[in-house]
C-alpha positions as CSV (number, residue, x, y, z in Angstrom):
1,M,-43.0,30.6,-20.8
2,Q,-44.6,34.0,-19.9
3,A,-41.8,34.8,-17.6
4,R,-39.2,33.9,-20.2
5,T,-40.9,36.3,-22.6
6,T,-40.8,39.1,-19.9
7,V,-37.1,38.4,-19.4
8,A,-36.4,38.6,-23.2
9,A,-38.3,41.9,-23.4
10,G,-36.3,43.2,-20.5
11,L,-33.1,42.2,-22.3
12,A,-34.3,44.0,-25.4
13,G,-35.0,47.1,-23.3
14,L,-31.5,47.0,-21.8
15,V,-29.9,46.6,-25.3
16,L,-32.0,49.4,-26.9
17,T,-31.3,51.7,-24.0
18,G,-27.7,51.2,-24.5
19,V,-28.0,51.9,-28.2
20,L,-30.0,55.1,-27.7
21,A,-27.6,56.3,-25.0
22,S,-24.7,56.2,-27.4
23,P,-24.0,59.3,-29.3
24,G,-25.0,58.8,-32.9
25,A,-26.0,55.2,-32.2
26,A,-29.5,55.1,-33.6
27,L,-29.7,52.2,-36.0
28,A,-32.7,53.4,-38.0
29,A,-31.9,56.7,-39.9
30,P,-34.6,59.3,-39.6
31,K,-36.9,59.7,-42.6
32,D,-35.5,61.9,-45.4
33,P,-36.9,65.5,-45.2
34,E,-39.8,66.3,-47.3
35,I,-38.6,68.8,-50.0
36,P,-41.4,70.6,-51.9
37,V,-41.6,70.0,-55.6
38,G,-41.0,73.6,-56.5
39,T,-37.8,73.7,-54.3
40,R,-36.3,70.6,-56.1
41,L,-37.3,72.0,-59.6
42,A,-35.8,75.4,-58.9
43,A,-32.6,74.0,-57.7
44,R,-32.3,71.6,-60.6
45,T,-33.2,74.0,-63.4
46,H,-31.9,77.4,-62.3
47,P,-28.3,76.7,-63.6
48,A,-29.5,76.4,-67.2
49,V,-31.7,79.5,-67.1
50,Q,-29.8,82.6,-68.3
51,L,-30.4,86.3,-68.6
52,T,-30.3,87.4,-72.2
53,S,-29.9,90.9,-73.6
54,V,-30.6,92.5,-77.0
55,S,-29.0,95.8,-77.7
56,Y,-29.6,98.3,-80.4
57,A,-27.7,101.4,-81.6
58,A,-29.3,103.8,-84.1
59,D,-29.7,107.4,-85.2
60,V,-33.1,108.6,-83.8
61,A,-34.8,111.6,-85.4
62,V,-37.9,113.5,-84.4
63,P,-39.3,116.7,-85.9
64,T,-40.0,119.8,-84.0
65,P,-43.8,120.1,-82.9
66,V,-45.6,123.0,-84.4
67,A,-49.0,124.1,-83.0
68,K,-51.9,124.1,-85.4
69,P,-53.5,127.6,-85.1
70,Q,-57.0,126.6,-86.2
71,A,-57.1,123.6,-83.9
72,I,-55.9,125.6,-80.9
73,R,-58.5,128.4,-81.7
74,S,-61.3,125.8,-81.8
75,L,-60.1,124.3,-78.6
76,T,-60.2,127.8,-76.9
77,M,-63.8,128.4,-78.0
78,Q,-64.8,125.0,-76.5
79,G,-63.1,126.1,-73.3
80,V,-65.2,129.4,-73.2
81,E,-68.4,127.4,-73.7
82,A,-67.4,125.0,-70.9
83,V,-67.0,127.9,-68.5
84,R,-70.3,129.5,-69.5
85,S,-72.1,126.2,-69.0
86,G,-70.4,125.7,-65.6
87,K,-68.5,122.6,-66.6
88,I,-65.3,124.1,-65.6
89,S,-64.4,127.0,-63.2
90,S,-63.8,130.4,-64.6
91,D,-60.3,130.9,-63.1
92,D,-57.4,130.8,-65.6
93,N,-55.7,127.8,-64.0
94,S,-58.8,125.6,-64.4
95,I,-59.1,126.7,-68.0
96,Y,-55.5,125.9,-68.9
97,R,-55.7,122.6,-67.1
98,W,-58.8,121.7,-69.2
99,V,-57.0,122.8,-72.4
100,V,-53.9,120.6,-72.0
101,Q,-56.2,117.6,-71.0
102,Q,-57.9,117.9,-74.3
103,M,-54.6,118.1,-76.1
104,A,-53.4,114.9,-74.4
105,R,-56.3,113.0,-75.7
106,N,-55.1,113.5,-79.3
107,P,-51.8,115.3,-79.6
108,G,-51.6,114.9,-83.4
109,R,-54.7,117.0,-83.8
110,Y,-53.0,120.1,-82.3
111,F,-49.4,119.7,-83.4
112,S,-47.8,119.0,-86.8
113,P,-44.2,118.0,-87.7
114,G,-41.9,121.0,-88.3
115,K,-38.3,121.9,-88.6
116,P,-35.6,121.5,-87.5
117,E,-35.4,117.8,-87.1
118,R,-33.8,116.7,-83.8
119,V,-31.3,113.8,-84.2
120,V,-29.6,111.8,-81.5
121,K,-27.4,108.8,-81.5
122,A,-29.2,106.4,-79.1
123,T,-29.0,103.0,-77.7
124,A,-31.8,100.8,-76.5
125,G,-32.4,97.3,-75.5
126,G,-34.2,94.7,-73.5
127,L,-33.7,91.9,-71.1
128,C,-35.3,88.5,-71.6
129,T,-34.8,84.8,-70.5
130,G,-33.2,81.9,-72.3
131,W,-32.2,78.4,-71.4
132,W,-29.5,75.9,-72.5
133,V,-30.6,72.7,-74.3
134,T,-27.3,71.3,-75.3
135,P,-24.0,71.2,-73.5
136,D,-22.1,73.0,-76.3
137,G,-24.2,76.2,-76.2
138,Y,-27.5,76.0,-78.0
139,M,-30.2,78.1,-76.3
140,V,-33.9,78.6,-76.6
141,T,-35.7,81.9,-76.1
142,A,-38.7,83.9,-77.6
143,A,-38.5,85.4,-81.0
144,H,-39.5,88.8,-79.8
145,C,-36.5,88.8,-77.4
146,V,-33.9,88.6,-80.3
147,G,-35.2,91.1,-82.8
148,Q,-38.1,93.5,-82.9
149,E,-40.3,94.6,-85.8
150,D,-39.9,98.2,-87.0
151,A,-43.0,99.4,-85.1
152,E,-42.0,97.7,-81.9
153,L,-38.4,98.9,-82.2
154,A,-39.7,102.5,-82.7
155,R,-41.6,102.2,-79.4
156,T,-38.5,100.9,-77.6
157,F,-36.4,103.9,-78.7
158,A,-39.2,106.3,-78.0
159,S,-39.4,105.1,-74.4
160,Q,-35.7,104.9,-73.8
161,A,-34.0,107.5,-76.0
162,L,-36.3,110.5,-76.2
163,D,-36.6,111.4,-72.5
164,K,-34.6,114.6,-72.8
165,I,-36.5,115.7,-75.9
166,N,-39.9,115.0,-74.4
167,K,-39.0,117.0,-71.3
168,K,-37.9,120.0,-73.3
169,D,-41.0,120.0,-75.5
170,A,-43.2,119.9,-72.4
171,A,-41.4,122.7,-70.7
172,D,-41.8,124.9,-73.8
173,L,-45.5,124.3,-73.8
174,V,-46.0,125.1,-70.1
175,A,-43.8,128.3,-70.6
176,G,-46.1,129.4,-73.4
177,L,-49.1,129.2,-71.1
178,G,-47.7,131.9,-68.9
179,E,-47.6,132.2,-65.1
180,F,-51.1,130.7,-64.8
181,A,-49.9,127.3,-65.6
182,S,-48.3,126.6,-62.3
183,D,-50.4,123.5,-61.5
184,D,-48.4,120.2,-61.2
185,E,-51.1,118.4,-63.0
186,I,-50.7,120.7,-66.0
187,V,-47.0,119.9,-66.1
188,R,-47.5,116.1,-65.9
189,T,-50.2,116.3,-68.6
190,A,-47.9,118.4,-70.9
191,A,-45.2,115.7,-70.6
192,K,-47.7,113.1,-71.6
193,I,-48.6,115.0,-74.7
194,F,-45.1,114.9,-76.1
195,Q,-44.4,111.4,-75.1
196,V,-47.2,110.3,-77.4
197,W,-46.5,112.9,-80.2
198,N,-42.8,112.2,-80.5
199,A,-43.3,108.4,-80.4
200,D,-45.8,108.8,-83.3
201,N,-43.3,110.8,-85.3
202,I,-40.0,109.1,-84.6
203,K,-37.7,107.9,-87.4
204,I,-35.1,105.2,-86.8
205,R,-32.0,105.0,-89.1
206,N,-28.8,103.0,-89.3
207,V,-29.9,100.3,-86.8
208,E,-27.2,97.9,-85.4
209,S,-28.2,95.1,-83.0
210,S,-26.3,92.5,-80.9
211,L,-27.3,89.6,-78.8
212,S,-25.6,88.6,-75.6
213,L,-26.0,86.8,-72.3
214,L,-24.6,87.9,-68.9
215,Q,-21.9,85.6,-67.5
216,S,-23.0,84.2,-64.2
217,L,-20.5,84.4,-61.3
218,P,-19.6,81.3,-59.3
219,G,-22.0,81.4,-56.5
220,G,-24.8,82.9,-58.6
221,G,-25.8,86.4,-59.8
222,V,-23.9,88.9,-62.0
223,D,-21.9,91.8,-60.7
224,K,-20.7,95.1,-62.4
225,T,-17.5,93.5,-63.7
226,A,-19.3,90.6,-65.5
227,K,-18.9,90.6,-69.2
228,A,-21.5,90.0,-71.8
229,I,-20.9,86.9,-73.9
230,P,-21.9,87.3,-77.6
231,I,-24.5,84.9,-78.8
232,E,-25.7,84.3,-82.4
233,L,-29.1,84.0,-83.8
234,V,-29.6,80.6,-85.5
235,A,-33.4,80.5,-86.2
236,K,-36.3,82.7,-85.5
237,G,-40.1,82.2,-85.7
238,T,-42.8,84.9,-85.9
239,V,-43.6,87.0,-82.9
240,Y,-46.6,86.5,-80.6
241,P,-49.3,85.5,-81.4
242,G,-47.3,83.5,-84.0
243,K,-44.7,80.8,-83.3
244,D,-42.7,83.0,-81.0
245,V,-39.5,80.9,-80.5
246,A,-35.9,81.5,-81.4
247,I,-32.7,79.4,-81.2
248,L,-29.4,81.0,-80.2
249,K,-25.8,79.7,-80.1
250,A,-22.9,80.6,-77.9
251,N,-19.6,79.5,-79.4
252,G,-16.7,77.8,-77.5
253,M,-18.9,76.3,-74.8
254,S,-18.8,72.9,-73.2
255,N,-20.3,71.0,-70.3
256,L,-23.1,73.7,-69.8
257,P,-26.0,72.8,-67.5
258,T,-29.1,71.9,-69.5
259,V,-32.8,71.2,-68.9
260,P,-34.7,68.3,-70.5
261,L,-37.6,68.7,-73.0
262,G,-40.9,67.0,-72.3
263,A,-44.0,66.6,-74.6
264,D,-47.2,68.5,-75.1
265,S,-49.0,65.5,-73.6
266,D,-47.2,65.7,-70.3
267,V,-49.6,68.2,-69.0
268,R,-53.3,69.0,-69.1
269,V,-55.9,71.3,-67.6
270,G,-55.6,71.4,-63.8
271,D,-51.9,70.5,-63.6
272,T,-49.5,72.8,-61.9
273,L,-47.0,74.6,-64.1
274,Y,-43.7,76.2,-63.1
275,I,-42.1,79.2,-64.7
276,S,-38.4,80.3,-64.4
277,G,-37.1,83.6,-65.5
278,F,-36.0,87.2,-64.9
279,P,-38.9,89.6,-64.3
280,G,-38.2,93.1,-65.3
281,T,-40.0,94.3,-62.2
282,V,-36.8,93.1,-60.4
283,T,-34.0,93.4,-62.8
284,Q,-34.8,97.0,-63.7
285,T,-35.3,98.4,-60.2
286,S,-32.7,100.0,-57.9
287,I,-34.1,98.4,-54.8
288,F,-32.0,95.3,-55.0
289,N,-28.3,94.8,-55.5
290,I,-27.1,93.3,-58.8
291,E,-26.0,90.0,-57.5
292,S,-29.4,89.2,-56.0
293,K,-31.7,90.6,-58.6
294,L,-30.1,88.7,-61.5
295,E,-31.0,85.3,-60.2
296,P,-34.1,83.6,-61.7
297,A,-37.5,83.9,-60.0
298,F,-39.6,80.7,-59.8
299,T,-43.4,81.0,-59.9
300,E,-46.2,78.4,-60.2
301,G,-49.8,78.2,-61.1
302,P,-52.5,76.0,-62.7
303,Y,-52.9,75.1,-66.3
304,N,-56.1,76.9,-67.1
305,A,-57.0,76.1,-70.7
306,A,-55.6,75.2,-74.1
307,R,-56.0,78.0,-76.6
308,Q,-55.5,78.4,-80.4
309,T,-55.0,81.5,-82.6
310,P,-57.0,82.0,-85.8
311,E,-53.9,80.9,-87.7
312,G,-53.9,77.6,-85.7
313,V,-51.0,78.3,-83.4
314,P,-51.5,76.5,-80.0
315,Y,-51.1,78.2,-76.7
316,I,-51.4,77.3,-73.0
317,Q,-53.2,79.7,-70.7
318,T,-51.9,79.6,-67.1
319,Q,-52.2,81.6,-63.9
320,A,-48.5,81.2,-63.0
321,P,-47.4,84.8,-62.6
322,S,-45.1,86.3,-65.2
323,Y,-43.9,89.8,-66.1
324,P,-41.9,91.5,-68.9
325,G,-38.4,90.0,-68.8
326,N,-39.8,86.5,-68.2
327,S,-40.3,86.2,-71.9
328,G,-38.5,83.2,-73.4
329,G,-38.3,81.5,-70.0
330,P,-38.9,77.7,-69.7
331,V,-42.1,76.4,-68.2
332,F,-41.9,73.0,-66.4
333,S,-44.2,70.2,-65.5
334,R,-43.8,68.8,-61.9
335,D,-41.4,66.1,-63.2
336,G,-38.9,68.8,-64.2
337,K,-39.3,68.7,-68.0
338,V,-39.9,71.7,-70.2
339,I,-43.5,71.7,-71.6
340,G,-43.4,75.1,-73.1
341,I,-41.8,78.6,-73.4
342,L,-43.3,81.7,-71.8
343,V,-44.3,84.2,-74.5
344,G,-46.6,86.9,-73.1
345,G,-49.8,87.9,-71.4
346,L,-53.2,89.5,-72.2
347,I,-52.9,93.1,-73.1
348,Q,-55.6,95.5,-71.9
349,Q,-57.1,98.3,-73.9
350,D,-55.0,100.9,-72.2
351,G,-51.8,99.0,-73.1
352,G,-51.3,97.4,-69.7
353,S,-50.9,93.7,-69.1
354,T,-53.5,91.6,-67.3
355,E,-52.0,90.2,-64.2
356,G,-52.3,86.4,-63.6
357,E,-52.8,85.5,-67.2
358,S,-49.8,84.1,-69.0
359,F,-49.5,82.4,-72.3
360,V,-47.1,79.6,-73.1
361,L,-46.1,78.3,-76.5
362,P,-46.1,74.4,-76.2
363,V,-42.8,72.5,-76.4
364,G,-43.9,70.8,-79.5
365,V,-43.4,74.0,-81.4
366,V,-40.0,74.4,-79.8
367,K,-39.0,71.0,-81.0
368,E,-40.1,71.8,-84.6
369,K,-37.7,74.7,-84.7
370,L,-34.8,72.7,-83.2
371,N,-35.4,69.9,-85.8
372,E,-35.3,72.5,-88.6
373,K,-31.6,73.0,-87.7
374,N,-30.9,69.4,-86.7
375,I,-30.2,70.4,-83.1
376,R,-30.6,67.5,-80.7
377,P,-31.2,68.5,-77.0
378,A,-29.0,66.5,-74.6
379,E,-28.3,66.3,-70.9
380,S,-24.8,67.4,-70.0
381,V,-22.5,65.4,-67.7
382,T,-22.5,68.5,-65.5
383,T,-26.2,68.4,-65.1
384,R,-26.2,64.6,-64.4
385,S,-23.6,65.0,-61.6
386,Y,-25.3,68.1,-60.3
387,N,-28.7,66.5,-59.9
388,E,-27.1,63.5,-58.2
389,A,-25.4,65.8,-55.8
390,L,-28.7,67.7,-55.1
391,E,-30.4,64.5,-54.2
392,L,-27.8,63.7,-51.6
393,F,-27.8,67.3,-50.4
394,F,-31.6,67.3,-49.9
395,A,-31.4,64.0,-48.0
396,D,-28.8,65.6,-45.6
397,H,-26.0,63.3,-46.9
398,Y,-23.6,66.2,-47.1
399,S,-20.3,64.4,-47.0
400,E,-21.5,62.3,-50.0
401,A,-22.8,65.3,-51.8
402,L,-19.6,67.3,-51.4
403,P,-17.3,65.3,-53.8
404,K,-20.1,65.3,-56.4
405,F,-20.4,69.1,-56.1
406,R,-16.7,69.5,-56.5
407,E,-16.9,67.2,-59.6
408,V,-19.4,69.7,-61.1
409,Q,-17.2,72.6,-60.3
410,A,-14.3,70.9,-62.1
411,L,-16.5,70.1,-65.2
412,H,-17.9,73.7,-65.4
413,P,-16.0,76.2,-63.3
414,N,-18.4,79.0,-64.1
415,H,-21.4,77.0,-62.8
416,P,-23.5,79.7,-61.0
417,Y,-24.6,77.8,-57.9
418,V,-22.3,74.9,-57.2
419,A,-19.9,77.1,-55.1
420,R,-22.8,78.0,-52.8
421,Y,-23.7,74.3,-52.3
422,I,-20.1,73.4,-51.6
423,S,-20.1,76.0,-48.8
424,D,-23.5,75.0,-47.5
425,S,-22.4,71.3,-47.4
426,Q,-19.2,72.1,-45.5
427,Q,-21.1,74.2,-42.9
428,A,-23.7,71.4,-42.4
429,I,-20.9,68.8,-41.9
430,T,-19.2,71.1,-39.3
431,A,-22.5,71.7,-37.6
432,G,-23.1,67.9,-37.2
433,R,-26.1,67.7,-39.5
434,D,-24.6,65.1,-41.9
435,R,-26.6,61.9,-42.2
436,S,-24.4,60.2,-44.8
437,S,-24.3,56.4,-44.7
438,S,-21.3,54.5,-43.3
439,P,-20.5,50.9,-42.3
440,I,-22.5,50.0,-39.2
441,L,-19.7,48.5,-37.1
442,P,-17.2,51.4,-37.2
443,W,-20.2,53.7,-36.7
444,L,-21.3,51.9,-33.5
445,L,-17.7,51.7,-32.3
446,W,-17.3,55.5,-32.9
447,G,-20.6,56.1,-31.0
448,G,-19.3,54.2,-27.9
449,G,-21.4,51.0,-28.3
450,G,-18.3,48.8,-28.9
451,L,-18.2,45.2,-29.9
452,A,-20.1,44.2,-26.8
453,L,-23.2,46.0,-28.2
454,V,-22.9,44.1,-31.5
455,V,-22.7,40.8,-29.7
456,A,-25.6,41.8,-27.3
457,L,-27.8,42.6,-30.4
458,G,-26.9,39.3,-31.9
459,A,-27.9,37.4,-28.8
460,L,-31.2,39.3,-28.7
461,A,-31.9,38.3,-32.3
462,A,-31.2,34.7,-31.4
463,V,-33.6,34.8,-28.5
464,L,-36.4,36.3,-30.6
465,R,-35.8,33.7,-33.4
466,R,-36.0,30.8,-30.9
467,R,-39.3,32.2,-29.5
468,R,-40.8,32.3,-33.0
469,R,-39.8,28.7,-34.0
470,P,-42.2,25.7,-33.5
471,K,-41.6,24.0,-30.1
472,A,-38.9,21.4,-30.7
473,P,-39.0,17.9,-29.1
474,T,-37.5,17.6,-25.7
475,P,-33.8,16.8,-26.0
476,S,-32.7,13.3,-24.8
477,F,-29.9,14.7,-22.7
478,P,-30.2,16.6,-19.4
479,Q,-29.6,20.4,-19.5
480,I,-26.3,21.6,-18.3
481,P,-26.9,22.8,-14.8
482,Y,-26.2,26.5,-13.9
483,G,-22.5,26.8,-12.8
484,A,-21.2,23.7,-14.7
485,H,-18.6,23.8,-17.4
486,Q,-19.2,22.5,-20.9
487,A,-16.6,20.0,-22.2
488,P,-14.3,21.3,-24.8
489,P,-14.4,19.9,-28.4
490,P,-12.3,16.9,-29.2
491,A,-8.7,17.6,-30.1
492,G,-7.8,18.2,-33.7
493,H,-11.3,19.6,-34.6
494,G,-10.6,23.4,-34.9
495,P,-13.0,25.9,-36.5
496,V,-13.9,25.3,-40.1
497,P,-15.3,27.9,-42.5
498,Y,-18.7,26.4,-42.6
499,D,-21.8,26.8,-40.4
500,D,-22.1,23.6,-38.4
501,R,-25.9,23.9,-38.5
502,A,-26.6,23.7,-42.2
503,G,-23.3,23.4,-44.1
504,R,-23.4,27.1,-45.2
505,Y,-20.3,29.1,-45.7
506,D,-19.1,30.9,-42.6
507,P,-18.3,34.5,-43.6
508,Y,-16.3,34.9,-40.4
509,G,-13.8,32.2,-41.2
510,G,-14.7,30.0,-38.3
511,H,-15.1,32.8,-35.8
512,D,-18.8,33.6,-35.1
513,P,-19.1,37.0,-33.3
514,Y,-22.6,36.1,-32.3
515,N,-21.9,32.7,-30.8
516,A,-18.4,33.3,-29.3
517,D,-18.1,34.3,-25.6
518,P,-18.3,38.1,-25.8
519,Y,-16.7,38.5,-22.4
520,G,-13.7,36.3,-22.8
521,G,-14.7,33.9,-20.1
522,H,-15.6,36.5,-17.6
523,D,-19.2,36.5,-16.2
524,P,-20.3,40.2,-16.2
525,Y,-23.1,39.3,-13.8
526,G,-20.7,38.2,-11.1
527,A,-20.7,35.1,-8.9
528,D,-23.8,32.8,-8.6
529,P,-26.0,34.6,-6.1
530,Y,-26.9,31.2,-4.7
531,G,-23.3,30.3,-4.0
532,G,-22.2,28.5,-7.2
533,P,-18.8,29.1,-8.7
534,R,-18.3,31.9,-11.4
535,Q,-19.4,30.5,-14.8
536,P,-17.8,31.5,-18.1
537,A,-20.3,32.2,-20.9
538,H,-20.9,29.1,-23.1
539,S,-20.1,28.9,-26.8
540,R,-23.2,28.2,-28.7
541,R,-21.2,26.2,-31.4
542,S,-21.8,22.4,-31.4
543,P,-18.9,20.5,-29.9
544,H,-19.3,17.9,-32.7
545,P,-18.5,19.4,-36.1
546,L,-20.3,17.8,-39.1
547,P,-18.4,15.0,-40.8
548,M,-16.8,15.9,-44.1
549,G,-18.3,15.0,-47.4
550,P,-16.5,13.5,-50.4
551,E,-15.7,17.0,-51.8
552,G,-14.2,18.2,-48.7
553,G,-17.4,19.9,-47.5
554,P,-19.7,18.8,-44.6
555,A,-22.0,15.9,-45.1
556,V,-25.4,17.5,-44.7
557,A,-28.1,15.5,-43.0
558,P,-31.5,15.1,-44.8
559,Q,-33.9,18.0,-44.0
560,P,-37.0,17.2,-41.9
561,P,-40.5,17.6,-43.5
562,Y,-42.0,21.1,-43.6
563,G,-43.4,22.1,-40.2
564,Q,-41.2,19.7,-38.2
565,G,-38.4,20.9,-36.0
566,P,-34.9,19.4,-36.2
567,S,-34.2,16.4,-34.0
568,R,-32.1,17.1,-31.0
569,S,-31.2,13.6,-29.9
570,G,-28.1,11.5,-30.7
571,P,-24.4,12.4,-30.7
572,G,-24.7,15.4,-33.0
573,A,-27.6,17.0,-31.0
574,D,-27.6,20.8,-30.8
575,T,-26.6,21.7,-27.2
576,R,-26.9,25.5,-27.6
577,I,-30.4,25.6,-26.2
578,A,-29.1,24.4,-22.9
579,G,-26.5,27.2,-22.8
580,L,-29.2,29.8,-23.6
581,E,-31.5,28.5,-20.9
582,A,-28.6,28.8,-18.4
583,E,-28.0,32.4,-19.5
584,L,-31.7,33.3,-19.1
585,E,-31.8,31.6,-15.7
586,R,-28.8,33.6,-14.6
587,L,-30.4,36.8,-15.8
588,R,-33.6,36.0,-13.9
589,R,-31.7,35.5,-10.7
590,D,-29.7,38.6,-11.2
591,M,-33.0,40.5,-11.6
592,G,-34.4,38.9,-8.5
593,R,-37.3,37.2,-10.4
594,H,-38.5,33.6,-10.2
595,P,-39.5,31.6,-13.4
596,D,-42.9,30.9,-11.9
597,D,-43.8,34.3,-10.6
598,G,-46.5,34.5,-13.2
599,R,-45.2,37.7,-15.0
């Protein structure tokens, strides 16, 4: 018995070696690659995240700054005392530097509004982030991204429209100081004086505003030829620290990619949050080209704490990095649902933002605003097909993913990323990295294994099944000796589409590829090494088909009790064991081993 087990193991080794030697013949597919959570989320959600723009046009007016003589005289006397006390050096350059530094601390104390009023027609604007919630064009963003309060709008124009005026005022001041004011620090400080003073005295008239989003190109990104798509304001909350959320609508849209909304209870302190959006640190720099910098950035960080304003507005504090321009962007849980909207960060006393501290308005507030307008978030068919394609793509099933990606492209031709995935899938298929599933038999035949390999695997499975069964009673007939021929079945009893062992339906229509002679009567092992004649392989099918029952099916014999093997005596006995023993005996002899060698 031990020798038989060794031979069976040897047969298994021969078969498996044949499988592994065939190109592409491994039966067990390798494990799917581990894709990080953030990678999957970014791929699934980026198509729905859009770069939004708010633009303003207005008449901007600022008065001419006029020095206050009394304040300037008082400042001069302070400078003299500082020199006498040794606080500053007595050279003229040091004195002037000290003077402009004092002016910069409070420009309004030393200059008053005068005439003439300088007026310029100016434009200003800002970039933010929004995201589609319905296939027909409803979008969510932050309230402060769609319309600024008067004070905030004045600061925007002051920083974007008064650059030339600020520089002229600073140059006039430096020129008035004479040749002694040649210090670079004096020039920089003078510019700061009028940046502050003009911003404090600005007047904004005849304001016009517009909202738009930048049309993404197939393949992702936006180039210089991309057009801005107008978008309308549907609803707006109060700006941070209020319920800072707004709803927009782009008309004439269909099949847009969307992101699903979650619930406030989906996340809690300690969970990882993910933010998608367009940071101004990238979109407003000249370092990167337009196509690459106008693609969403994805950041992550822990949920630090739940906060609440004095007015009762809830906020989530997180360390997921964010920057100006990220405002309005969606914040996701690890299951890919929106749990909030990014609104802002902590502001330091000097006006700067605190890095690593972001504040998120919970999704429950977003749902309130959507419900006010009877807007029902919905998944688009584009998103459903795209997500299915991504799962196949990440599993390296490129030839299965490719038609899905093409379906997405047909549904939404301006999809920003599907063209890239189509190209990547085609390249992966060409490079031979495709692991798409296919029928096993054609796959093995293509790999060079052929039908003989299929039959050999079936024979191996039969050997292993027989070794695991309880030992059957010794048959009452002698085993067929090696080299003998088995008698053919009686005439008139051709194959029937039933399994002769249990009356089960034969899916092969009477031809059993595992029991038929795989070599067509030719013994691949050659002549009997002991001088016997060449032996054709035996069919394992019983030469005595089951008698037919009253309904045309086989008459099935009663089953033995549990734990007892089937009887092998009588005219209907199973003679396949004898054929198997002969095959094993022949393999032993071919390998030069003896059944009793103790191995």
